[in-house]
Chimera marker file (.cmm) of the C-alpha trace (Angstrom):
<marker_set name="trace">
<marker id="1" x="-21.199" y="-0.152" z="-0.976" r="1" g="1" b="0" radius="0.5"/>
<marker id="2" x="-20.853" y="-1.724" z="2.708" r="1" g="1" b="0" radius="0.5"/>
<marker id="3" x="-18.622" y="0.603" z="5.204" r="1" g="1" b="0" radius="0.5"/>
<marker id="4" x="-17.523" y="-2.529" z="7.191" r="1" g="1" b="0" radius="0.5"/>
<marker id="5" x="-13.702" y="-2.615" z="8.137" r="1" g="1" b="0" radius="0.5"/>
<marker id="6" x="-12.638" y="-6.078" z="6.282" r="1" g="1" b="0" radius="0.5"/>
<marker id="7" x="-9.949" y="-8.086" z="8.217" r="1" g="1" b="0" radius="0.5"/>
<marker id="8" x="-6.151" y="-8.001" z="6.486" r="1" g="1" b="0" radius="0.5"/>
<marker id="9" x="-3.483" y="-10.032" z="6.867" r="1" g="1" b="0" radius="0.5"/>
<marker id="10" x="-1.205" y="-9.514" z="9.680" r="1" g="1" b="0" radius="0.5"/>
<marker id="11" x="2.480" y="-7.777" z="9.326" r="1" g="1" b="0" radius="0.5"/>
<marker id="12" x="4.498" y="-8.677" z="11.870" r="1" g="1" b="0" radius="0.5"/>
<marker id="13" x="2.224" y="-8.252" z="15.907" r="1" g="1" b="0" radius="0.5"/>
<marker id="14" x="0.142" y="-5.395" z="13.943" r="1" g="1" b="0" radius="0.5"/>
<marker id="15" x="-3.380" y="-6.167" z="13.426" r="1" g="1" b="0" radius="0.5"/>
<marker id="16" x="-4.532" y="-4.916" z="10.066" r="1" g="1" b="0" radius="0.5"/>
<marker id="17" x="-8.566" y="-4.030" z="8.457" r="1" g="1" b="0" radius="0.5"/>
<marker id="18" x="-9.503" y="-1.695" z="5.874" r="1" g="1" b="0" radius="0.5"/>
<marker id="19" x="-12.220" y="0.241" z="4.513" r="1" g="1" b="0" radius="0.5"/>
<marker id="20" x="-12.645" y="0.222" z="0.717" r="1" g="1" b="0" radius="0.5"/>
<marker id="21" x="-15.510" y="2.927" z="0.965" r="1" g="1" b="0" radius="0.5"/>
<marker id="22" x="-13.474" y="4.961" z="2.942" r="1" g="1" b="0" radius="0.5"/>
<marker id="23" x="-9.833" y="4.407" z="1.794" r="1" g="1" b="0" radius="0.5"/>
<marker id="24" x="-8.964" y="3.994" z="5.140" r="1" g="1" b="0" radius="0.5"/>
<marker id="25" x="-6.180" y="1.336" z="6.731" r="1" g="1" b="0" radius="0.5"/>
<marker id="26" x="-6.921" y="0.336" z="10.350" r="1" g="1" b="0" radius="0.5"/>
<marker id="27" x="-3.620" y="-0.859" z="11.827" r="1" g="1" b="0" radius="0.5"/>
<marker id="28" x="-4.020" y="-1.726" z="15.381" r="1" g="1" b="0" radius="0.5"/>
<marker id="29" x="-6.434" y="1.514" z="16.650" r="1" g="1" b="0" radius="0.5"/>
<marker id="30" x="-5.217" y="3.587" z="14.262" r="1" g="1" b="0" radius="0.5"/>
<marker id="31" x="-6.481" y="4.981" z="11.336" r="1" g="1" b="0" radius="0.5"/>
<marker id="32" x="-4.636" y="6.070" z="8.112" r="1" g="1" b="0" radius="0.5"/>
<marker id="33" x="-6.235" y="7.504" z="5.042" r="1" g="1" b="0" radius="0.5"/>
<marker id="34" x="-5.523" y="7.245" z="1.466" r="1" g="1" b="0" radius="0.5"/>
<marker id="35" x="-5.627" y="8.724" z="-1.694" r="1" g="1" b="0" radius="0.5"/>
<marker id="36" x="-7.724" y="6.675" z="-4.167" r="1" g="1" b="0" radius="0.5"/>
<marker id="37" x="-4.254" y="6.197" z="-6.398" r="1" g="1" b="0" radius="0.5"/>
<marker id="38" x="-2.386" y="5.244" z="-2.941" r="1" g="1" b="0" radius="0.5"/>
<marker id="39" x="-5.393" y="3.145" z="-1.675" r="1" g="1" b="0" radius="0.5"/>
<marker id="40" x="-5.270" y="0.711" z="-5.042" r="1" g="1" b="0" radius="0.5"/>
<marker id="41" x="-1.504" y="0.567" z="-4.713" r="1" g="1" b="0" radius="0.5"/>
<marker id="42" x="-1.884" y="-0.414" z="-1.156" r="1" g="1" b="0" radius="0.5"/>
<marker id="43" x="-4.664" y="-3.087" z="-1.820" r="1" g="1" b="0" radius="0.5"/>
<marker id="44" x="-2.018" y="-4.810" z="-3.980" r="1" g="1" b="0" radius="0.5"/>
<marker id="45" x="1.055" y="-4.402" z="-1.539" r="1" g="1" b="0" radius="0.5"/>
<marker id="46" x="-1.544" y="-5.840" z="1.495" r="1" g="1" b="0" radius="0.5"/>
<marker id="47" x="-1.031" y="-9.323" z="-0.368" r="1" g="1" b="0" radius="0.5"/>
<marker id="48" x="1.958" y="-10.091" z="1.836" r="1" g="1" b="0" radius="0.5"/>
<marker id="49" x="3.939" y="-10.557" z="-1.062" r="1" g="1" b="0" radius="0.5"/>
<marker id="50" x="6.645" y="-8.658" z="-3.459" r="1" g="1" b="0" radius="0.5"/>
<marker id="51" x="4.397" y="-7.104" z="-6.069" r="1" g="1" b="0" radius="0.5"/>
<marker id="52" x="6.144" y="-5.941" z="-9.658" r="1" g="1" b="0" radius="0.5"/>
<marker id="53" x="6.068" y="-2.440" z="-10.475" r="1" g="1" b="0" radius="0.5"/>
<marker id="54" x="4.015" y="-3.878" z="-13.768" r="1" g="1" b="0" radius="0.5"/>
<marker id="55" x="1.425" y="-5.005" z="-11.391" r="1" g="1" b="0" radius="0.5"/>
<marker id="56" x="1.301" y="-1.750" z="-9.275" r="1" g="1" b="0" radius="0.5"/>
<marker id="57" x="1.022" y="0.554" z="-12.562" r="1" g="1" b="0" radius="0.5"/>
<marker id="58" x="-2.005" y="-1.398" z="-14.406" r="1" g="1" b="0" radius="0.5"/>
<marker id="59" x="-3.693" y="-1.394" z="-10.697" r="1" g="1" b="0" radius="0.5"/>
<marker id="60" x="-2.889" y="2.372" z="-10.288" r="1" g="1" b="0" radius="0.5"/>
<marker id="61" x="-2.806" y="3.695" z="-13.177" r="1" g="1" b="0" radius="0.5"/>
<marker id="62" x="-4.551" y="1.140" z="-15.905" r="1" g="1" b="0" radius="0.5"/>
<marker id="63" x="-1.358" y="1.493" z="-18.261" r="1" g="1" b="0" radius="0.5"/>
<marker id="64" x="2.150" y="-0.430" z="-18.384" r="1" g="1" b="0" radius="0.5"/>
<marker id="65" x="5.629" y="0.781" z="-17.006" r="1" g="1" b="0" radius="0.5"/>
<marker id="66" x="7.423" y="2.837" z="-18.780" r="1" g="1" b="0" radius="0.5"/>
<marker id="67" x="9.769" y="6.214" z="-17.179" r="1" g="1" b="0" radius="0.5"/>
<marker id="68" x="7.170" y="8.414" z="-16.445" r="1" g="1" b="0" radius="0.5"/>
<marker id="69" x="4.930" y="5.810" z="-15.205" r="1" g="1" b="0" radius="0.5"/>
<marker id="70" x="7.693" y="4.592" z="-12.931" r="1" g="1" b="0" radius="0.5"/>
<marker id="71" x="8.806" y="8.150" z="-11.817" r="1" g="1" b="0" radius="0.5"/>
<marker id="72" x="5.170" y="8.711" z="-10.932" r="1" g="1" b="0" radius="0.5"/>
<marker id="73" x="4.480" y="5.099" z="-8.837" r="1" g="1" b="0" radius="0.5"/>
<marker id="74" x="7.707" y="5.983" z="-7.117" r="1" g="1" b="0" radius="0.5"/>
<marker id="75" x="6.485" y="9.527" z="-5.836" r="1" g="1" b="0" radius="0.5"/>
<marker id="76" x="2.827" y="7.794" z="-5.237" r="1" g="1" b="0" radius="0.5"/>
<marker id="77" x="4.442" y="4.889" z="-2.883" r="1" g="1" b="0" radius="0.5"/>
<marker id="78" x="6.939" y="7.831" z="-1.212" r="1" g="1" b="0" radius="0.5"/>
<marker id="79" x="3.970" y="9.429" z="0.058" r="1" g="1" b="0" radius="0.5"/>
<marker id="80" x="2.653" y="6.190" z="1.546" r="1" g="1" b="0" radius="0.5"/>
<marker id="81" x="5.731" y="5.204" z="3.092" r="1" g="1" b="0" radius="0.5"/>
<marker id="82" x="5.255" y="8.672" z="5.376" r="1" g="1" b="0" radius="0.5"/>
<marker id="83" x="2.140" y="7.796" z="6.435" r="1" g="1" b="0" radius="0.5"/>
<marker id="84" x="2.418" y="3.793" z="6.850" r="1" g="1" b="0" radius="0.5"/>
<marker id="85" x="5.846" y="4.498" z="9.022" r="1" g="1" b="0" radius="0.5"/>
<marker id="86" x="3.581" y="6.155" z="11.627" r="1" g="1" b="0" radius="0.5"/>
<marker id="87" x="1.759" y="3.078" z="11.834" r="1" g="1" b="0" radius="0.5"/>
<marker id="88" x="4.593" y="0.542" z="12.091" r="1" g="1" b="0" radius="0.5"/>
<marker id="89" x="4.597" y="-0.637" z="8.548" r="1" g="1" b="0" radius="0.5"/>
<marker id="90" x="7.075" y="0.442" z="5.534" r="1" g="1" b="0" radius="0.5"/>
<marker id="91" x="6.898" y="0.006" z="1.700" r="1" g="1" b="0" radius="0.5"/>
<marker id="92" x="10.540" y="-1.417" z="0.844" r="1" g="1" b="0" radius="0.5"/>
<marker id="93" x="11.769" y="-1.326" z="-2.660" r="1" g="1" b="0" radius="0.5"/>
<marker id="94" x="12.823" y="-4.965" z="-4.368" r="1" g="1" b="0" radius="0.5"/>
<marker id="95" x="15.600" y="-4.170" z="-6.747" r="1" g="1" b="0" radius="0.5"/>
<marker id="96" x="14.281" y="-4.146" z="-10.386" r="1" g="1" b="0" radius="0.5"/>
<marker id="97" x="11.412" y="-5.888" z="-9.286" r="1" g="1" b="0" radius="0.5"/>
<marker id="98" x="8.861" y="-3.346" z="-7.519" r="1" g="1" b="0" radius="0.5"/>
<marker id="99" x="7.751" y="-3.153" z="-3.972" r="1" g="1" b="0" radius="0.5"/>
<marker id="100" x="6.632" y="-5.050" z="-0.581" r="1" g="1" b="0" radius="0.5"/>
<marker id="101" x="4.954" y="-3.892" z="2.114" r="1" g="1" b="0" radius="0.5"/>
<marker id="102" x="6.303" y="-5.371" z="5.734" r="1" g="1" b="0" radius="0.5"/>
<marker id="103" x="6.283" y="-4.563" z="9.389" r="1" g="1" b="0" radius="0.5"/>
<marker id="104" x="9.194" y="-1.927" z="10.804" r="1" g="1" b="0" radius="0.5"/>
<marker id="105" x="9.987" y="-0.925" z="14.487" r="1" g="1" b="0" radius="0.5"/>
<marker id="106" x="7.977" y="2.639" z="14.957" r="1" g="1" b="0" radius="0.5"/>
<link id1="1" id2="2" r="1" g="1" b="0" radius="0.2"/>
<link id1="2" id2="3" r="1" g="1" b="0" radius="0.2"/>
<link id1="3" id2="4" r="1" g="1" b="0" radius="0.2"/>
<link id1="4" id2="5" r="1" g="1" b="0" radius="0.2"/>
<link id1="5" id2="6" r="1" g="1" b="0" radius="0.2"/>
<link id1="6" id2="7" r="1" g="1" b="0" radius="0.2"/>
<link id1="7" id2="8" r="1" g="1" b="0" radius="0.2"/>
<link id1="8" id2="9" r="1" g="1" b="0" radius="0.2"/>
<link id1="9" id2="10" r="1" g="1" b="0" radius="0.2"/>
<link id1="10" id2="11" r="1" g="1" b="0" radius="0.2"/>
<link id1="11" id2="12" r="1" g="1" b="0" radius="0.2"/>
<link id1="12" id2="13" r="1" g="1" b="0" radius="0.2"/>
<link id1="13" id2="14" r="1" g="1" b="0" radius="0.2"/>
<link id1="14" id2="15" r="1" g="1" b="0" radius="0.2"/>
<link id1="15" id2="16" r="1" g="1" b="0" radius="0.2"/>
<link id1="16" id2="17" r="1" g="1" b="0" radius="0.2"/>
<link id1="17" id2="18" r="1" g="1" b="0" radius="0.2"/>
<link id1="18" id2="19" r="1" g="1" b="0" radius="0.2"/>
<link id1="19" id2="20" r="1" g="1" b="0" radius="0.2"/>
<link id1="20" id2="21" r="1" g="1" b="0" radius="0.2"/>
<link id1="21" id2="22" r="1" g="1" b="0" radius="0.2"/>
<link id1="22" id2="23" r="1" g="1" b="0" radius="0.2"/>
<link id1="23" id2="24" r="1" g="1" b="0" radius="0.2"/>
<link id1="24" id2="25" r="1" g="1" b="0" radius="0.2"/>
<link id1="25" id2="26" r="1" g="1" b="0" radius="0.2"/>
<link id1="26" id2="27" r="1" g="1" b="0" radius="0.2"/>
<link id1="27" id2="28" r="1" g="1" b="0" radius="0.2"/>
<link id1="28" id2="29" r="1" g="1" b="0" radius="0.2"/>
<link id1="29" id2="30" r="1" g="1" b="0" radius="0.2"/>
<link id1="30" id2="31" r="1" g="1" b="0" radius="0.2"/>
<link id1="31" id2="32" r="1" g="1" b="0" radius="0.2"/>
<link id1="32" id2="33" r="1" g="1" b="0" radius="0.2"/>
<link id1="33" id2="34" r="1" g="1" b="0" radius="0.2"/>
<link id1="34" id2="35" r="1" g="1" b="0" radius="0.2"/>
<link id1="35" id2="36" r="1" g="1" b="0" radius="0.2"/>
<link id1="36" id2="37" r="1" g="1" b="0" radius="0.2"/>
<link id1="37" id2="38" r="1" g="1" b="0" radius="0.2"/>
<link id1="38" id2="39" r="1" g="1" b="0" radius="0.2"/>
<link id1="39" id2="40" r="1" g="1" b="0" radius="0.2"/>
<link id1="40" id2="41" r="1" g="1" b="0" radius="0.2"/>
<link id1="41" id2="42" r="1" g="1" b="0" radius="0.2"/>
<link id1="42" id2="43" r="1" g="1" b="0" radius="0.2"/>
<link id1="43" id2="44" r="1" g="1" b="0" radius="0.2"/>
<link id1="44" id2="45" r="1" g="1" b="0" radius="0.2"/>
<link id1="45" id2="46" r="1" g="1" b="0" radius="0.2"/>
<link id1="46" id2="47" r="1" g="1" b="0" radius="0.2"/>
<link id1="47" id2="48" r="1" g="1" b="0" radius="0.2"/>
<link id1="48" id2="49" r="1" g="1" b="0" radius="0.2"/>
<link id1="49" id2="50" r="1" g="1" b="0" radius="0.2"/>
<link id1="50" id2="51" r="1" g="1" b="0" radius="0.2"/>
<link id1="51" id2="52" r="1" g="1" b="0" radius="0.2"/>
<link id1="52" id2="53" r="1" g="1" b="0" radius="0.2"/>
<link id1="53" id2="54" r="1" g="1" b="0" radius="0.2"/>
<link id1="54" id2="55" r="1" g="1" b="0" radius="0.2"/>
<link id1="55" id2="56" r="1" g="1" b="0" radius="0.2"/>
<link id1="56" id2="57" r="1" g="1" b="0" radius="0.2"/>
<link id1="57" id2="58" r="1" g="1" b="0" radius="0.2"/>
<link id1="58" id2="59" r="1" g="1" b="0" radius="0.2"/>
<link id1="59" id2="60" r="1" g="1" b="0" radius="0.2"/>
<link id1="60" id2="61" r="1" g="1" b="0" radius="0.2"/>
<link id1="61" id2="62" r="1" g="1" b="0" radius="0.2"/>
<link id1="62" id2="63" r="1" g="1" b="0" radius="0.2"/>
<link id1="63" id2="64" r="1" g="1" b="0" radius="0.2"/>
<link id1="64" id2="65" r="1" g="1" b="0" radius="0.2"/>
<link id1="65" id2="66" r="1" g="1" b="0" radius="0.2"/>
<link id1="66" id2="67" r="1" g="1" b="0" radius="0.2"/>
<link id1="67" id2="68" r="1" g="1" b="0" radius="0.2"/>
<link id1="68" id2="69" r="1" g="1" b="0" radius="0.2"/>
<link id1="69" id2="70" r="1" g="1" b="0" radius="0.2"/>
<link id1="70" id2="71" r="1" g="1" b="0" radius="0.2"/>
<link id1="71" id2="72" r="1" g="1" b="0" radius="0.2"/>
<link id1="72" id2="73" r="1" g="1" b="0" radius="0.2"/>
<link id1="73" id2="74" r="1" g="1" b="0" radius="0.2"/>
<link id1="74" id2="75" r="1" g="1" b="0" radius="0.2"/>
<link id1="75" id2="76" r="1" g="1" b="0" radius="0.2"/>
<link id1="76" id2="77" r="1" g="1" b="0" radius="0.2"/>
<link id1="77" id2="78" r="1" g="1" b="0" radius="0.2"/>
<link id1="78" id2="79" r="1" g="1" b="0" radius="0.2"/>
<link id1="79" id2="80" r="1" g="1" b="0" radius="0.2"/>
<link id1="80" id2="81" r="1" g="1" b="0" radius="0.2"/>
<link id1="81" id2="82" r="1" g="1" b="0" radius="0.2"/>
<link id1="82" id2="83" r="1" g="1" b="0" radius="0.2"/>
<link id1="83" id2="84" r="1" g="1" b="0" radius="0.2"/>
<link id1="84" id2="85" r="1" g="1" b="0" radius="0.2"/>
<link id1="85" id2="86" r="1" g="1" b="0" radius="0.2"/>
<link id1="86" id2="87" r="1" g="1" b="0" radius="0.2"/>
<link id1="87" id2="88" r="1" g="1" b="0" radius="0.2"/>
<link id1="88" id2="89" r="1" g="1" b="0" radius="0.2"/>
<link id1="89" id2="90" r="1" g="1" b="0" radius="0.2"/>
<link id1="90" id2="91" r="1" g="1" b="0" radius="0.2"/>
<link id1="91" id2="92" r="1" g="1" b="0" radius="0.2"/>
<link id1="92" id2="93" r="1" g="1" b="0" radius="0.2"/>
<link id1="93" id2="94" r="1" g="1" b="0" radius="0.2"/>
<link id1="94" id2="95" r="1" g="1" b="0" radius="0.2"/>
<link id1="95" id2="96" r="1" g="1" b="0" radius="0.2"/>
<link id1="96" id2="97" r="1" g="1" b="0" radius="0.2"/>
<link id1="97" id2="98" r="1" g="1" b="0" radius="0.2"/>
<link id1="98" id2="99" r="1" g="1" b="0" radius="0.2"/>
<link id1="99" id2="100" r="1" g="1" b="0" radius="0.2"/>
<link id1="100" id2="101" r="1" g="1" b="0" radius="0.2"/>
<link id1="101" id2="102" r="1" g="1" b="0" radius="0.2"/>
<link id1="102" id2="103" r="1" g="1" b="0" radius="0.2"/>
<link id1="103" id2="104" r="1" g="1" b="0" radius="0.2"/>
<link id1="104" id2="105" r="1" g="1" b="0" radius="0.2"/>
<link id1="105" id2="106" r="1" g="1" b="0" radius="0.2"/>
</marker_set>
């Protein structure tokens, strides 16, 4: 497995790269480390589009969404928000659908 940085879509003015082996996101020159579950969620959110809860649940937990899975998903997203906010990114809820990654003011 390569430890090279892979370029991602830009969000706002942020230049973003990822390292899949280390589960690191580099935003401009700042590095953010993620847990395995958080990183799987992040990979889907890096598409730049809103991602359905059902898709995120399959990617992160290999299962369908039910109430307990949704609660677990929300907890992981909350942890990601804290990490991403520090580098000018935010994970926002799309009502009754899923989540989207956007640039936010720091």
